[in-house]
C-alpha positions, -999 to 999 in steps of 0.1 A, spaced: 54 33 -649 23 54 -653 -12 53 -642 -38 46 -669 -65 73 -673 -90 51 -655 -66 45 -626 -57 82 -624 -94 93 -625 -103 69 -596 -74 81 -574 -83 117 -581 -119 110 -573 -108 96 -539 -85 125 -533 -114 149 -540 -137 129 -518 -162 122 -546 -158 85 -541 -152 68 -508 -120 49 -500 -124 13 -493 -119 0 -457 -89 -19 -469 -73 12 -484 -81 32 -452 -63 6 -431 -34 4 -455 -30 42 -454 -30 42 -416 -4 14 -416 19 33 -441 16 65 -420 26 47 -389 52 24 -404 70 48 -429 55 82 -420 43 87 -455 10 93 -472 -2 70 -499 -30 78 -523 -41 43 -535 -30 9 -546 -33 -10 -578 -34 -47 -583 -21 -57 -617 -8 -87 -636 24 -78 -655 34 -90 -690 58 -113 -672 28 -127 -652 39 -111 -619 12 -104 -593 21 -67 -589 10 -44 -561 16 -8 -571 15 17 -542 8 53 -553 28 79 -534 29 117 -540 63 122 -557 98 110 -562 108 129 -531 96 98 -512 110 70 -533 141 67 -510 119 51 -484 113 21 -507 148 18 -522 182 4 -510 205 31 -497 221 51 -526 204 28 -552 175 27 -576 167 -8 -566 138 -16 -543 147 -27 -507 136 -64 -506 129 -62 -469 106 -32 -474 89 -49 -502 83 -80 -482 70 -60 -452 44 -43 -475 36 -76 -492 29 -92 -459 7 -65 -446 -13 -62 -479 -19 -100 -479 -31 -99 -444 -56 -70 -453 -67 -89 -485 -75 -119 -464 -92 -98 -437 -115 -81 -462 -119 -111 -485 -105 -93 -515 -79 -99 -542 -76 -137 -537 -45 -139 -558 -28 -116 -532 -35 -138 -502 1 -153 -503 26 -125 -497 53 -145 -514 35 -141 -547 34 -103 -546 58 -79 -563 57 -45 -546 65 -13 -565 55 24 -564 42 50 -588 39 88 -582 9 110 -586 21 146 -585 41 144 -618 10 130 -635 -11 157 -621 14 182 -633 14 168 -669 -24 167 -671 -26 203 -656 -1 216 -682 -19 198 -710 -52 214 -700 -37 249 -707 -17 238 -737 -33 262 -761 -29 292 -739 8 284 -733 14 278 -770 -2 311 -778 29 328 -763 50 317 -793 53 351 -809 81 373 -820 116 356 -819 100 324 -804 101 296 -830 83 270 -810 70 261 -775 71 224 -765 54 208 -735 71 178 -719 51 165 -689 50 195 -665 79 212 -681 80 239 -709 107 242 -735 108 276 -752 127 276 -785 140 309 -800 153 308 -835 190 314 -826 213 308 -797 220 346 -797 184 354 -790 185 333 -758 211 355 -743 196 386 -757 162 379 -741 178 369 -708 194 403 -707 163 423 -717 140 403 -694 118 386 -719 127 352 -706 115 361 -671 84 376 -684 75 345 -704 82 323 -673 59 345 -653 31 344 -680 33 307 -681 32 304 -644 2 327 -642 -16 306 -668 -9 273 -649 -17 287 -614 -52 295 -626 -59 257 -629 -34 242 -605 -60 228 -581 -35 205 -562 -7 232 -560 19 210 -577 35 240 -593 40 258 -560 76 264 -569 68 277 -604 68 261 -638 101 246 -650 111 264 -682 140 257 -705 151 283 -730 169 270 -761 168 274 -798 160 260 -831 196 264 -839 207 242 -810 180 216 -820 194 215 -855 231 216 -848 232 193 -817 202 170 -822 198 168 -859 164 185 -855 150 156 -835 128 163 -805 133 127 -795 170 131 -791 167 165 -776 145 151 -748 167 121 -740 
């Protein structure tokens, strides 16, 4: 799941302090911090294509998803979902908001993450500067979310430029570009870069970026 541009912009505006958080959100944040020791960055009330009354809680990153999942599983913990649904329904009643959420049994709780979407938008904002590094043996540079794929022409060149230090220099150049606009420090560990080749793309993935990225 992903935030729409409108949802993203509203959450970023609250993060920046340019718009004020609602009393409901403030109380929900305090409850999450006390109950789960986690920060949340907003909530979204949505009706799904299956007509579910969905409550999406926005957390920082996948690092915190385990709090909401069954142990060693990708499935949501139903007890945690119910606990959150009960609390949200109580707050919705208290503040006379979201009438369709007043019965906790109607609410489907899920999560979405913010940092990966910030990373993707940050990377996209410097796309032209990153792409301009595609010179010499570099055939193509491709951005995927907050990750960069650098394609040389041949597999041999990958190893060659690993040994001569070009790969590291490119990684540092990309990080320098991204750091200059990384307002929320989502790239504090550096920018993920994969060095591959047009040869690999053609021979293993029939030249398809779709299959390469799967």
